[in-house]
C-alpha positions as CSV (number, residue, x, y, z in Angstrom):
1,M,-14.9,96.4,-27.0
2,T,-15.4,94.0,-24.0
3,A,-18.8,93.1,-23.6
4,V,-20.2,92.7,-19.8
5,V,-23.2,91.6,-18.4
6,V,-24.2,92.6,-14.9
7,A,-26.9,90.1,-14.2
8,Y,-28.8,90.5,-10.9
9,A,-31.7,89.3,-9.0
10,S,-33.5,91.7,-6.6
11,L,-36.4,91.2,-4.4
12,H,-37.0,94.8,-3.2
13,G,-34.7,96.7,-5.7
14,S,-31.3,97.3,-3.8
15,T,-29.5,94.7,-5.9
16,A,-30.7,96.0,-9.2
17,G,-29.6,99.7,-8.3
18,L,-26.0,98.2,-7.6
19,A,-26.2,96.5,-10.7
20,G,-27.4,99.6,-12.5
21,W,-24.6,101.5,-10.7
22,L,-21.7,98.9,-11.4
23,A,-23.1,99.1,-15.2
24,D,-22.7,102.8,-15.4
25,E,-19.0,102.8,-14.2
26,L,-18.1,100.0,-16.3
27,R,-19.2,101.8,-19.6
28,A,-17.6,104.9,-18.0
29,A,-14.5,102.6,-18.1
30,G,-15.4,102.4,-21.6
31,L,-16.7,98.9,-21.4
32,D,-19.9,97.7,-23.1
33,A,-21.8,96.9,-20.0
34,Q,-25.7,96.4,-19.4
35,A,-27.6,95.5,-16.2
36,V,-30.0,92.8,-16.9
37,P,-32.3,90.9,-14.7
38,A,-30.7,87.3,-14.1
39,A,-34.3,85.7,-15.1
40,H,-34.1,87.6,-18.5
41,V,-30.5,86.2,-19.6
42,T,-30.9,83.4,-22.1
43,A,-27.6,83.3,-23.8
44,L,-24.2,84.6,-23.5
45,D,-23.3,84.9,-26.9
46,G,-20.7,87.6,-27.6
47,V,-20.5,88.4,-23.8
48,D,-16.8,88.4,-22.4
49,A,-17.6,88.6,-18.9
50,V,-20.6,88.2,-16.6
51,V,-20.9,89.8,-12.9
52,V,-23.6,88.2,-11.1
53,G,-25.2,90.0,-7.9
54,S,-28.0,88.4,-5.7
55,P,-29.3,89.1,-2.3
56,V,-28.5,86.2,0.1
57,Y,-31.2,84.7,2.1
58,M,-30.6,81.7,4.5
59,S,-27.1,81.5,3.2
60,R,-28.3,81.1,-0.5
61,W,-28.6,83.0,-3.6
62,T,-32.1,83.5,-5.0
63,P,-33.2,81.0,-7.5
64,E,-32.7,83.1,-10.2
65,A,-29.2,83.8,-9.7
66,S,-28.4,80.5,-8.8
67,D,-30.2,79.0,-12.2
68,L,-28.2,81.6,-13.8
69,V,-25.0,80.5,-12.9
70,H,-26.0,76.7,-13.1
71,K,-27.3,77.1,-16.7
72,H,-24.4,79.1,-18.2
73,A,-21.7,77.3,-16.1
74,E,-19.9,76.1,-19.5
75,A,-19.8,79.5,-20.6
């Protein structure tokens, strides 16, 4: 089964809600998906795909989302 992590950063809860909805939809489509706060993602072993969501402030993602992408760029 395809494993998907929907990693999100959310300051007021909206992005967390969308991440949860997306993970639910991916599970309904037969994927093994989970929504996880971006700051809690420490490894991507066994993960086939990652979706990253973040609000944008001053034309930038939140530090948690940016850090996730930079730390795991190789994966």
